MISETOR-979399 format. One record per residue (C-alpha): x, y, z. Coordinates in pm, whole numbers, padded with zeros to 5 digits, always signed. Example, Ala and Ser with C-alpha at 12.3 -4.5 7.8 and 13.67 -1.06 7.14 Angstrom:
REM residues 2
+01230-00450+00780;+01367-00106+00714;
***
This chain:
REM residues 100
-01961+00402+05277;-02128+00727+05373;-02506+00750+05397;-02517+00941+05068;-02306+00679+04891;-02536+00409+05027;-02841+00601+04900;-02694+00624+04549;-02581+00259+04540;-02918+00143+04675;-03116+00343+04417;-02908+00189+04138;-02924-00160+04293;-03304-00161+04300;-03327-00058+03937;-03336+00317+03903;-03163+00403+03573;-02840+00598+03628;-02979+00900+03441;-03264+00926+03693;-03041+00932+04004;-02875+01255+04117;-02618+01248+04393;-02496+01560+04567;-02189+01488+04780;-02224+01829+04950;-02486+01659+05174;-02797+01782+04991;-02881+01418+04929;-02963+01163+04669;-03257+01236+04439;-03453+01011+04204;-03682+01107+03917;-04031+00969+03968;-04376+01067+03847;-04244+01377+03671;-04063+01514+03979;-03734+01479+04163;-03773+01341+04513;-03527+01274+04791;-03420+00912+04826;-03283+00815+05166;-03233+00471+05314;-03274+00632+05657;-03641+00706+05586;-03862+00411+05684;-04109+00508+05409;-03828+00434+05161;-03646+00140+05320;-03951-00044+05458;-04096-00144+05118;-03745-00231+04997;-03696-00464+05296;-04026-00632+05217;-03957-00664+04844;-03610-00812+04893;-03695-01013+05209;-03427-00835+05412;-03556-00809+05766;-03308-00703+06034;-03270-00848+06380;-03071-00720+06674;-02756-00905+06770;-02730-01008+07132;-02378-01157+07137;-02127-01000+07372;-01888-00886+07095;-02147-00728+06864;-02420-00636+07111;-02657-00373+06976;-02566-00410+06610;-02823-00511+06350;-02795-00809+06119;-02966-00901+05792;-02927-01243+05637;-03037-01248+05276;-02938-01541+05058;-02563-01582+05099;-02524-01231+05242;-02480-01178+05614;-02465-00805+05677;-02401-00639+06013;-02451-00265+06065;-02518-00003+06330;-02880+00059+06231;-03156-00157+06084;-03196+00075+05784;-02825+00058+05703;-02821-00323+05736;-03116-00355+05495;-02961-00117+05242;-02621-00287+05249;-02778-00633+05213;-02976-00524+04905;-02671-00355+04754;-02456-00663+04816;-02724-00890+04670;-02739-00682+04352;-02366-00730+04294;-02407-01105+04247;
***
């Protein structure tokens, strides 16, 4: 998944109604309607992903094994997500959890 696809899937997974999520694949971003305005929604922004991690209890930790050294892991319920950044790991764990 691209970062923009993750942003859209994450917004929908945490409960934004589809009609309030705009997704521009030409890299202008994912936007959500809130408080009478459109605002950018990016899982890469800690101001966005931090509260989501807290709400869904998805806290990343760095992997130290030889094979996966430097990757980030989030274990949430039955989900065990590994990614290249902590923000991406959190977002993918929440998205995966919403599918169940």
